[in-house]
N, CA and C atoms as a LAMMPS dump frame, in Angstrom:
ITEM: TIMESTEP
0
ITEM: NUMBER OF ATOMS
348
ITEM: BOX BOUNDS ff ff ff
-5.0000000000000000e+02 5.0000000000000000e+02
-5.0000000000000000e+02 5.0000000000000000e+02
-5.0000000000000000e+02 5.0000000000000000e+02
ITEM: ATOMS id mol type element x y z
1 1 1 N -439.085 104.69 -195.151
2 1 2 C -439.332 103.294 -194.852
3 1 3 C -440.005 102.632 -196.051
4 2 1 N -440.023 101.306 -196.029
5 2 2 C -440.635 100.562 -197.125
6 2 3 C -442.137 100.786 -197.119
7 3 1 N -442.665 101.128 -198.285
8 3 2 C -444.113 101.265 -198.449
9 3 3 C -444.545 100.568 -199.718
10 4 1 N -445.657 99.854 -199.618
11 4 2 C -446.269 99.191 -200.762
12 4 3 C -447.737 99.607 -200.801
13 5 1 N -448.172 100.144 -201.928
14 5 2 C -449.538 100.636 -202.041
15 5 3 C -450.205 100.003 -203.254
16 6 1 N -451.199 99.153 -202.971
17 6 2 C -451.933 98.483 -204.044
18 6 3 C -453.108 99.332 -204.522
19 7 1 N -453.472 99.125 -205.775
20 7 2 C -454.65 99.779 -206.345
21 7 3 C -455.158 98.935 -207.503
22 8 1 N -456.382 99.263 -207.944
23 8 2 C -456.918 98.61 -209.129
24 8 3 C -457.985 97.564 -208.88
25 9 1 N -458.266 97.276 -207.624
26 9 2 C -459.305 96.303 -207.347
27 9 3 C -460.692 96.845 -207.655
28 10 1 N -461.683 95.962 -207.532
29 10 2 C -463.05 96.389 -207.776
30 10 3 C -463.967 95.211 -207.998
31 11 1 N -465.174 95.519 -208.469
32 11 2 C -466.179 94.505 -208.758
33 11 3 C -466.17 94.239 -210.262
34 12 1 N -466.106 92.97 -210.624
35 12 2 C -466.067 92.589 -212.033
36 12 3 C -466.908 91.335 -212.227
37 13 1 N -467.499 91.202 -213.391
38 13 2 C -468.302 90.017 -213.684
39 13 3 C -467.403 88.833 -214.026
40 14 1 N -467.891 87.625 -213.813
41 14 2 C -467.11 86.448 -214.232
42 14 3 C -466.727 86.54 -215.702
43 15 1 N -465.475 86.171 -215.986
44 15 2 C -464.946 86.288 -217.339
45 15 3 C -464.281 87.611 -217.628
46 16 1 N -464.422 88.556 -216.73
47 16 2 C -463.843 89.875 -216.925
48 16 3 C -462.379 89.952 -216.552
49 17 1 N -461.843 91.171 -216.637
50 17 2 C -460.424 91.401 -216.377
51 17 3 C -460.234 92.587 -215.444
52 18 1 N -459.132 92.553 -214.716
53 18 2 C -458.684 93.674 -213.897
54 18 3 C -457.166 93.698 -213.936
55 19 1 N -456.6 94.892 -213.749
56 19 2 C -455.159 94.99 -213.581
57 19 3 C -454.882 95.677 -212.254
58 20 1 N -454.176 94.95 -211.395
59 20 2 C -453.767 95.499 -210.113
60 20 3 C -452.375 96.112 -210.241
61 21 1 N -452.147 97.161 -209.471
62 21 2 C -450.836 97.801 -209.415
63 21 3 C -450.374 97.862 -207.965
64 22 1 N -449.072 97.817 -207.784
65 22 2 C -448.473 97.977 -206.456
66 22 3 C -447.295 98.925 -206.608
67 23 1 N -447.429 100.12 -206.065
68 23 2 C -446.368 101.116 -206.108
69 23 3 C -445.483 100.972 -204.877
70 24 1 N -444.191 100.833 -205.109
71 24 2 C -443.238 100.595 -204.025
72 24 3 C -442.337 101.802 -203.805
73 25 1 N -441.921 101.994 -202.559
74 25 2 C -440.985 103.06 -202.229
75 25 3 C -440.197 102.672 -200.987
76 26 1 N -439.065 103.344 -200.783
77 26 2 C -438.281 103.133 -199.579
78 26 3 C -437.178 102.102 -199.701
79 27 1 N -437.037 101.493 -200.87
80 27 2 C -435.967 100.532 -201.091
81 27 3 C -435.653 100.5 -202.595
82 28 1 N -434.536 99.844 -202.94
83 28 2 C -434.131 99.762 -204.338
84 28 3 C -434.951 98.673 -205.016
85 29 1 N -436.066 99.087 -205.555
86 29 2 C -437.094 98.185 -206.07
87 29 3 C -436.523 97.156 -207.038
88 30 1 N -435.665 97.576 -207.931
89 30 2 C -435.198 96.682 -208.998
90 30 3 C -434.362 95.521 -208.473
91 31 1 N -433.892 95.604 -207.236
92 31 2 C -433.031 94.56 -206.684
93 31 3 C -433.796 93.421 -206.016
94 32 1 N -435.108 93.547 -205.919
95 32 2 C -435.853 92.604 -205.092
96 32 3 C -437.014 91.953 -205.838
97 33 1 N -437.201 90.669 -205.536
98 33 2 C -438.375 89.964 -206.039
99 33 3 C -439.635 90.554 -205.415
100 34 1 N -440.718 90.457 -206.149
101 34 2 C -442.005 90.947 -205.682
102 34 3 C -443.044 89.846 -205.831
103 35 1 N -443.994 89.834 -204.918
104 35 2 C -445.019 88.8 -204.891
105 35 3 C -446.415 89.417 -204.81
106 36 1 N -447.38 88.695 -205.358
107 36 2 C -448.791 88.982 -205.117
108 36 3 C -449.376 87.803 -204.341
109 37 1 N -450.053 88.113 -203.25
110 37 2 C -450.785 87.141 -202.464
111 37 3 C -452.269 87.52 -202.492
112 38 1 N -453.096 86.582 -202.077
113 38 2 C -454.52 86.893 -201.893
114 38 3 C -455.048 86.13 -200.692
115 39 1 N -456.1 86.705 -200.107
116 39 2 C -456.757 86.058 -198.976
117 39 3 C -458.255 86.204 -199.132
118 40 1 N -458.913 85.061 -199.264
119 40 2 C -460.368 85.023 -199.353
120 40 3 C -460.942 84.864 -197.947
121 41 1 N -462.206 85.265 -197.751
122 41 2 C -462.813 85.15 -196.417
123 41 3 C -462.748 83.726 -195.897
124 42 1 N -462.265 83.565 -194.681
125 42 2 C -462.204 82.26 -194.058
126 42 3 C -461.08 81.362 -194.545
127 43 1 N -460.214 81.891 -195.392
128 43 2 C -459.118 81.083 -195.935
129 43 3 C -457.766 81.71 -195.593
130 44 1 N -456.733 80.904 -195.7
131 44 2 C -455.385 81.406 -195.457
132 44 3 C -454.904 82.235 -196.651
133 45 1 N -453.985 83.137 -196.354
134 45 2 C -453.375 83.919 -197.422
135 45 3 C -452.536 82.986 -198.29
136 46 1 N -452.635 83.132 -199.613
137 46 2 C -451.916 82.257 -200.519
138 46 3 C -451.128 83.068 -201.545
139 47 1 N -449.988 82.491 -201.945
140 47 2 C -449.166 83.119 -202.976
141 47 3 C -449.815 82.913 -204.334
142 48 1 N -449.985 83.997 -205.061
143 48 2 C -450.608 83.951 -206.376
144 48 3 C -449.549 83.979 -207.476
145 49 1 N -448.591 84.899 -207.357
146 49 2 C -447.597 85.059 -208.417
147 49 3 C -446.357 85.722 -207.841
148 50 1 N -445.244 85.442 -208.486
149 50 2 C -443.958 85.977 -208.035
150 50 3 C -443.135 86.354 -209.25
151 51 1 N -442.385 87.45 -209.121
152 51 2 C -441.479 87.871 -210.182
153 51 3 C -440.146 88.228 -209.561
154 52 1 N -439.079 87.724 -210.153
155 52 2 C -437.758 88.018 -209.631
156 52 3 C -437.358 89.444 -209.998
157 53 1 N -436.173 89.833 -209.58
158 53 2 C -435.773 91.233 -209.705
159 53 3 C -435.492 91.603 -211.163
160 54 1 N -434.245 91.744 -211.519
161 54 2 C -433.931 92.256 -212.848
162 54 3 C -434.267 91.259 -213.941
163 55 1 N -434.07 89.981 -213.665
164 55 2 C -434.308 88.951 -214.676
165 55 3 C -435.759 88.792 -215.045
166 56 1 N -436.649 89.056 -214.083
167 56 2 C -438.065 89.001 -214.391
168 56 3 C -438.651 87.62 -214.565
169 57 1 N -438.019 86.581 -214.027
170 57 2 C -438.622 85.248 -214.071
171 57 3 C -439.864 85.227 -213.21
172 58 1 N -440.856 84.445 -213.643
173 58 2 C -442.15 84.442 -212.959
174 58 3 C -442.569 83.032 -212.549
175 59 1 N -443.392 82.982 -211.501
176 59 2 C -444.008 81.741 -211.043
177 59 3 C -445.45 82.045 -210.665
178 60 1 N -446.317 81.036 -210.854
179 60 2 C -447.741 81.238 -210.58
180 60 3 C -448.317 80.061 -209.817
181 61 1 N -449.324 80.348 -209.028
182 61 2 C -450.115 79.281 -208.435
183 61 3 C -450.848 78.553 -209.556
184 62 1 N -451.045 77.259 -209.365
185 62 2 C -451.714 76.467 -210.398
186 62 3 C -453.105 77.021 -210.719
187 63 1 N -453.762 77.561 -209.721
188 63 2 C -455.132 78.03 -209.899
189 63 3 C -455.242 79.248 -210.822
190 64 1 N -454.133 79.942 -211.072
191 64 2 C -454.194 81.158 -211.899
192 64 3 C -453.343 81.057 -213.163
193 65 1 N -452.621 79.97 -213.326
194 65 2 C -451.77 79.828 -214.516
195 65 3 C -452.593 79.946 -215.788
196 66 1 N -452.071 80.717 -216.73
197 66 2 C -452.76 80.917 -217.997
198 66 3 C -453.789 82.024 -217.97
199 67 1 N -454.127 82.529 -216.77
200 67 2 C -455.118 83.602 -216.65
201 67 3 C -454.516 84.89 -216.096
202 68 1 N -453.547 84.772 -215.211
203 68 2 C -452.925 85.938 -214.571
204 68 3 C -451.509 86.103 -215.093
205 69 1 N -451.077 87.359 -215.169
206 69 2 C -449.71 87.672 -215.574
207 69 3 C -449.134 88.726 -214.642
208 70 1 N -448 88.411 -214.033
209 70 2 C -447.299 89.373 -213.193
210 70 3 C -446.203 90.027 -214.023
211 71 1 N -446.027 91.327 -213.824
212 71 2 C -444.974 92.053 -214.539
213 71 3 C -444.493 93.19 -213.649
214 72 1 N -443.402 93.795 -214.043
215 72 2 C -442.872 94.906 -213.248
216 72 3 C -442.277 95.952 -214.162
217 73 1 N -442.323 97.19 -213.692
218 73 2 C -441.682 98.308 -214.371
219 73 3 C -440.709 98.909 -213.359
220 74 1 N -439.447 98.562 -213.492
221 74 2 C -438.463 99.007 -212.513
222 74 3 C -438.238 100.52 -212.576
223 75 1 N -438.519 101.137 -213.706
224 75 2 C -438.393 102.596 -213.804
225 75 3 C -439.487 103.303 -213.005
226 76 1 N -440.631 102.64 -212.852
227 76 2 C -441.759 103.227 -212.111
228 76 3 C -441.905 102.638 -210.718
229 77 1 N -440.999 101.723 -210.342
230 77 2 C -441.091 101.071 -209.021
231 77 3 C -442.478 100.469 -208.792
232 78 1 N -442.981 99.798 -209.797
233 78 2 C -444.345 99.268 -209.745
234 78 3 C -444.383 97.835 -210.258
235 79 1 N -445.153 97.017 -209.554
236 79 2 C -445.418 95.654 -210
237 79 3 C -446.914 95.549 -210.308
238 80 1 N -447.238 94.78 -211.33
239 80 2 C -448.609 94.659 -211.807
240 80 3 C -449.076 93.211 -211.741
241 81 1 N -450.379 93.043 -211.675
242 81 2 C -450.985 91.73 -211.822
243 81 3 C -452.163 91.892 -212.773
244 82 1 N -451.985 91.405 -213.994
245 82 2 C -453.058 91.402 -214.976
246 82 3 C -453.863 90.13 -214.773
247 83 1 N -455.153 90.287 -214.511
248 83 2 C -456.02 89.151 -214.211
249 83 3 C -457.098 89.069 -215.279
250 84 1 N -457.088 87.99 -216.031
251 84 2 C -458.067 87.759 -217.094
252 84 3 C -458.924 86.551 -216.767
253 85 1 N -460.034 86.445 -217.456
254 85 2 C -460.961 85.321 -217.28
255 85 3 C -461.225 85.071 -215.798
256 86 1 N -461.595 86.115 -215.114
257 86 2 C -461.791 86.022 -213.668
258 86 3 C -462.969 85.128 -213.32
259 87 1 N -462.82 84.432 -212.202
260 87 2 C -463.82 83.502 -211.703
261 87 3 C -464.285 83.956 -210.316
262 88 1 N -465.463 83.544 -209.899
263 88 2 C -465.91 83.907 -208.54
264 88 3 C -464.919 83.48 -207.456
265 89 1 N -464.24 82.376 -207.664
266 89 2 C -463.271 81.914 -206.663
267 89 3 C -462.003 82.766 -206.607
268 90 1 N -461.873 83.725 -207.505
269 90 2 C -460.761 84.678 -207.421
270 90 3 C -461.076 85.831 -206.463
271 91 1 N -462.297 85.879 -205.964
272 91 2 C -462.677 86.927 -205.015
273 91 3 C -461.817 86.847 -203.764
274 92 1 N -461.161 87.953 -203.434
275 92 2 C -460.245 87.986 -202.3
276 92 3 C -459.692 89.401 -202.156
277 93 1 N -459.005 89.624 -201.058
278 93 2 C -458.162 90.816 -200.931
279 93 3 C -456.776 90.442 -201.459
280 94 1 N -456.27 91.259 -202.354
281 94 2 C -454.981 91.001 -202.984
282 94 3 C -453.929 91.931 -202.391
283 95 1 N -452.793 91.343 -202.038
284 95 2 C -451.7 92.074 -201.4
285 95 3 C -450.406 91.902 -202.196
286 96 1 N -449.62 92.951 -202.274
287 96 2 C -448.261 92.759 -202.753
288 96 3 C -447.326 92.682 -201.55
289 97 1 N -446.159 92.135 -201.797
290 97 2 C -445.275 91.735 -200.697
291 97 3 C -443.847 91.688 -201.21
292 98 1 N -442.91 92.003 -200.327
293 98 2 C -441.506 91.796 -200.642
294 98 3 C -440.751 91.523 -199.359
295 99 1 N -439.575 90.97 -199.495
296 99 2 C -438.695 90.755 -198.359
297 99 3 C -437.478 91.64 -198.545
298 100 1 N -437.204 92.469 -197.546
299 100 2 C -436.111 93.451 -197.63
300 100 3 C -435.303 93.37 -196.354
301 101 1 N -434.038 93.014 -196.494
302 101 2 C -433.148 92.845 -195.346
303 101 3 C -433.781 91.925 -194.288
304 102 1 N -434.368 90.848 -194.75
305 102 2 C -434.897 89.832 -193.848
306 102 3 C -436.281 90.117 -193.306
307 103 1 N -436.782 91.311 -193.468
308 103 2 C -438.13 91.643 -192.996
309 103 3 C -439.11 91.576 -194.163
310 104 1 N -440.321 91.134 -193.846
311 104 2 C -441.361 91.002 -194.873
312 104 3 C -442.296 92.197 -194.775
313 105 1 N -442.582 92.782 -195.918
314 105 2 C -443.44 93.961 -195.973
315 105 3 C -444.671 93.671 -196.826
316 106 1 N -445.793 94.209 -196.372
317 106 2 C -447.083 94.029 -197.05
318 106 3 C -447.713 95.381 -197.329
319 107 1 N -448.46 95.437 -198.419
320 107 2 C -449.31 96.578 -198.635
321 107 3 C -450.603 96.429 -197.853
322 108 1 N -451.508 97.397 -198.039
323 108 2 C -452.766 97.376 -197.288
324 108 3 C -453.813 96.482 -197.932
325 109 1 N -453.572 96.089 -199.169
326 109 2 C -454.486 95.212 -199.886
327 109 3 C -455.505 95.962 -200.723
328 110 1 N -456.008 95.272 -201.74
329 110 2 C -457.069 95.823 -202.585
330 110 3 C -458.087 94.704 -202.837
331 111 1 N -459.355 95.037 -202.665
332 111 2 C -460.417 94.028 -202.765
333 111 3 C -460.767 93.765 -204.222
334 112 1 N -460.815 92.491 -204.565
335 112 2 C -461.301 92.056 -205.876
336 112 3 C -462.517 91.176 -205.643
337 113 1 N -463.626 91.554 -206.247
338 113 2 C -464.861 90.787 -206.128
339 113 3 C -465.335 90.403 -207.522
340 114 1 N -465.491 89.107 -207.73
341 114 2 C -465.95 88.596 -209.021
342 114 3 C -467.349 88.039 -208.825
343 115 1 N -468.317 88.727 -209.385
344 115 2 C -469.706 88.347 -209.16
345 115 3 C -470.588 88.914 -210.266
346 116 1 N -471.646 88.186 -210.577
347 116 2 C -472.61 88.685 -211.551
348 116 3 C -473.768 89.386 -210.844
C-alpha cells in the first residue's frame, strides 16, 4: 500500500535551516506530483510547496518563496523540502502528500519548531 514517511524535523533557531525528507513506497513515485503541507497549532493545514512528476516544475506558497526549495530524487523515491532562513511562523507539523488513483495519502508528519 502507499506509504509516506517524513523525517528531518526538529528545533532550530530563527535564521537557521532544515531539510525535510519524505520516503515514498507502494506506488510508481516518478509518475506522481508530490506536495508538502504544514499545519500550525490552531490553524488549517496549508500547501507549502508542490513538485510535478518527471518534469519537476515547482510551486510555492507566497510565505515561503525564496526561502524553501522542494526537490525530488525519483531513483530514491524521495521528495525533499530544503528550508532556509526559518522564521518562528514556520513552526508547524510538516506533511508530505500525494494523490494516487483519486485517493489522497498523507505521511505521519514531522514537527518543525523555530525558536530561540
